[in-house]
N, C-alpha and C positions, 0 to 999 in steps of 0.2 A: 525375746531380746536378741537371740542368735540370728533369727530370720531377718530382723531389722538391720543388724550389722552387716549381714550378707548383702541385703539390698543396697546399703550405703556403698559398699565396696564395688558393686557391679554397676551402680547407677552412674550415667554420664550426665553431668549438669550442662545445660545449654549455655551457661555463663562461664564454664571453666576456662575457655580460651581467652575470654575478656579478663578474667581474674589473673590468669598467668601473664598476659600482656601488661596489665597494670602493675603487677608485682615486678616484672622485668624493668619497666620504666622507673619504678621506685628504687630498685637496686642500683640501676645505672646513675640516677640522680644522686642517690646516697653516696655512691663511690666517688663521684665528682666532688660532692660537698665535703667529704672526708679529706680528700686531697687538698681542696682549697683552704680548709681550716686546719691543716696539719702543721702550721707554723705558729710560733708564739705570737699572739696578738696583743699581749699586755706589756710589751717592751716598747718604749718610745721615749721621746724627749721629756726630761723631768721639768715640771713647772716650778723650778726653784731659781730662776735666773736673776732675781733682783739683787742679791748680795754678791754672788760669786762671778757673774757673767764677765768674761774677759780677764779673769784673774787666775793665778795659780792657787789651787786648793791644797793646803798642807795637811789638813785633817778635818774630819767632819763626824759628828755623832748625833743620832736622832734622839729626841726627847718626847715624852708624852705631852699631848696638847690637843686642842680642838681640831687642828689641822693635822691630817695623817702624816704629813711630811715635815712637821716641826723639827728643827735641828739647830745645833750650834756648830759653827764652822770657823776655821782659821784660814784666811786667804792673804795673798800679797798683791796689793794694787800699786798704782803709781806713787802713792804716798808712803808705802811700806806695808808692814803686816798689820792686820786688824782681826779682832775677835768679834763675831756677830751672832745674833740669835734671829732666826726667821720663824715666826709663829703663824704666818699666813702667806698666801700666794700674793706676789706683787711687792712693790717697794714699800707700801704702807705697813707690811707685816714684818719689816726688818728693823732690828735695833742693834746699833753698834755698841757692844759692851765696853771695849777699850781699844785704844791704839798704842798704849804704853805697856811695857812688860808683857807683850803678847806671847803666849806659849807656842811651841812647835808641835806639842802633842796634847791631845785631850784624853782625859781619864774617864772612860764611860762605865757607869754602873746602872743597875736597874732603878736606883733612886735619883739619878741625875747625871750631870756631866761636870767633871772637876778638872782643874789644872793647877800646876805648881805656880804659885804667885811669888815665890822667893821668901827669904827671911823666915823660914820654918812654917809657912802657912799655905794652905790649899784654899782656893776659891772655886765656886761652882754655881751652876744653875740647877737648883734642886728644890724639892718640896720643903717649905718651912711653914709649920702650922697648917698643913693641908693646902698651901698655895705655892706655886712655883715662883721663885725669886732668887736673887743673888744671895749666896751664903758663904760663910768662911769657917774654916776648921784648922786647928793646929796639926802640922804634920809630924812634929817632933824631930825634924832633921836639922842638925847643926851645920851640915855641909852636904853637898850633892843635890840632885834634882829628882823629884818623883816623876817617873816616866810611865808608870802603869799603876792601877789601883783595882783591888778586888774587895768588894764589900762582904762582910761577914753576915751570915744568915741567922745563926742560932748561938751567938756568943754574947755574954754579958760583960766580958773583959775588954774586947777590942771591937772597933768598928770595921776593921778589915786588915788588908796587907798591902804594903807599898813595894813596888819595884824601884830601886834607887840606882842612879848612875852618878858616880863620883870619880871624875877623871876617866881613866881607862877601866876602872873596876865597876862591877854591878853586884847588887845584893838585894835580898828580900827581907823585909822587916814588918812586924806587926804594927798596927796603928790604931790609936784609941781616940784621936781628936783632941786630946788634952795635953799633948806635948810630952807624953811619957816615953821613956827609953826602954826598948826591948832588944834582946840579942838578935843580931842579923845572921842570915844564912848567905854565905858568899857563893858566887858562881864558881864552878870548877875551873882549874887552871887552864887558860887558853880559850875559855868560853865567855862570850859577852851576851848577857840576857837582854832581850828587847820586849818581851811580853810576859805577863803573869795572868793566869786564868784558873778559875775554880774547876776542880774535877768533881768533888763531892764535899760533904761536910768536913771530911778529915784530910783531904788532899788538895794541893795546888800543883799546877804545872808551870814551871819557869822555863820559857822557851827562848832560845837565842841562836847564836851561830859560833862556829869556830872555823879556822882554816882547815881545808880538807887535806888529808895525807895521801891523796891520790898520786900515784907514781907518774912521773913525766910532766908534771905541771910546771909552769913558770913560777919560780920562787918569788919574783917581784910582784906577780899578780896571781896569788893563789886562789883557787876556787873555794867556795864556802860550803859548809855542811850544817844543816840545822841540828840543834842539840836540845833535848828535852830532859829536864830534871824534875822528878816527882818529889814533892815535899809533903811531909806529914805535918799537920797543924793541930794544935789544941790551944785555944785562946792565944796567949802570947808566945807559946813554945812552938818552935819550928825545927824540923829535922829533915835534912836531905836524905832520901832513901836510895834513889838510883838514878843514873843519868843514861839516857838512851840516845842512839844516833838517829836523827830524823832524816827527812828528805834532803836531797842535794839543794844547795842554794839557801837564800835567806827567806824566812817566813813572811809572807805578805798578809796572811790571815791566821789568827789564833782565836778559837771560839769554843765555848762550851757546846757540846753536841747533844749529850744526854747524860743522865746521872752516872758519874764515874768516868766519863769519856770526854776528851778534848780533841778538836780538829786542829791540825797543823798543816797548812798548805803553802807550798812554794811554787815557783814557775815550773819546776820539773815534775813534781807529783805531790800527793797529799797523803797524810796518815791520820788514823784515828787511834789515839793513845789512851789505854785504859789505866786506871789507878793501880792495877796489879802488874803494870809494866808490859802488858801484851800490846801488840800493835797490829792494825789492819792497814795495808797499803792500798791506796786508791790510785791506779795508774792513769792519771789525767794531768795534763799541763794546764795552767791557769794563771791569770793576772789578778784575780780576786775571787773570793769565795764567801758564801753566807750560809747560815743555818736557819731554816724556817721554824715557825712555831711548832710544827708537827714533827720536827726532827730531820727533815730532808736536807741534804747539802747540795747547794747549787754552785756551779763554777762558771766564771766568765773567762773566755780565752783572749786571744789577741784581736786586733782591730779587724783582721781579715777572716776571723772565724765565723762560720755559718751554723755552728751547732753550739748548744749550751748543755753540757753534761749535768746530770744530777744523780746523787747517790741516795737510794731509798731502800732501807732495810736490807743492806748487803748486796744490792744490785745496782750496777752502774748503767743508767739509761741516758738517752740523749734527746733533746728537743730541738727541732729545726727552727732557725730564725728566718724571717721573711727575706733577709739580705744579710750581708756582712755586718758584724757588730759595729764597725766603723769608728770605734774609740779605743785609743791606747789608755787603758784604765790606770790611773795613778793612785786613787783612793776611793773608798766606798764605805757605806754605812747602811745598816738595816735595823728594823724593829721586829723582824721575823715574819712580816707580811709584805713590806715594801723594801726594795733594794735600790739605793741611790748609787750610781757609778759616775765618778768624775774623771776626766782625762782630756786628751788632745785628739781631735779628729784628723783625718787624712790631709786636710788643708792647713794644719797647724793651728787651728782655732780651738779655744776651750769649749768643751761640750759636757753635757750631763745627761745620763739616761736613767730611766726608772723602770723596774720590773715589778708588776703587781702580781704576786704569787697567788693571791686569793682569787683573782679573776680567771685564772686558768681552769679552776674547778667550778666556777660559777655557772649556773644554768643559763645565764644571760650572755656568756661568751659564745663564740662561734661553735667550738667543739662541744662545750657544755650543752648548748641548745640541741645540737645533733644527737648527743648521747640521750638527752631527755626525750627527743622526738622518736628515736629508735626504740627506746624503752616503752613509750606509750603505744606506738604502733605495734610493736612486737607483742606486748601484753594484750592489746585489743584483738590481734589476730589469733593468738592462742586461745583466748576466751571464746572467740567466735567459733573456732574449730571444735573446741570442747562442747560448746552448746549444740552445734550441728550434730556431732557424734551422739550426744545424749538423746536428742530428739529423734534421730533416725533409728537408734538402737531400741527405743521403747515403742516405736510405731508399729 
């Protein structure tokens, strides 16, 4: 075997220069292909133009359906506000739910999309007896308006918790769908809550804003500071534990990130808040953010941004766009796989974009195919060399 290995090391193959040349061509072509596919290819115009095209989008929430982009939206057209459901691409897939008592805010849960219908009732597009349909539930509110809803996962006493705005005050209260009254937790003095989100089975995060106490600011136009209150919950009992100072500005995105952690993002930067009141700062400016099914956090910047940052397991990475984002994002929605971004483009026209996160890792995408090709070619090369070494060593 030793003599065979010696002959292998000393032997000059008559095809070695051809092999080296082919490998060089493969490396050059591979480098060019990597550069050509180094941008996000799954970001483009969203095929949801039928209902919102040319209108201001106030809010949108995605729902389960046969079509991946099924959603409920609130828009304002020439006749006023309307609430619609789009279950399929094109005008035939759009249903106008109502043009009267249209909400400004949708309450999105895993079980459906709800909104405050007034008079102590919530209406929604939710599963009823296994089928999606319009549903109604009692909110138990004598006054005020439900502006956010968190569904309970493992409670026999309540269906969830409501965030309620009543005049200038905001509070959180348990909700059982039967109109029962529970004790509310009020926002701290000077704080206005705007979002309610689950942290884990025992904690909620009430997120809002307050006037910043930054020195030298204009008292008539004070800057804002995000505020996060951690609330301990047990069925109908709620106790405010601690209030944290969040990022500067008002939160445009509040989302469950992982068990015990909530994402709070403003235009200035973002934070991951844990139920034990610890916080991780993500130094990135954004106009919208989303959390994918696998826990990665994506950020969309301004209309002129050419990068799309993402936070993965404690590391801030960036993906290059093929060109500027081109849209001033006003609202967005996600199902953890697709991200819909609504806003105004540089010409002042309404626009919508969609990012397909799954396509980025698909073997059928440009970068995914290259990764697969390099894996196959690399594996074949290593196996070929190993086979040659074995045959020469035993000769």
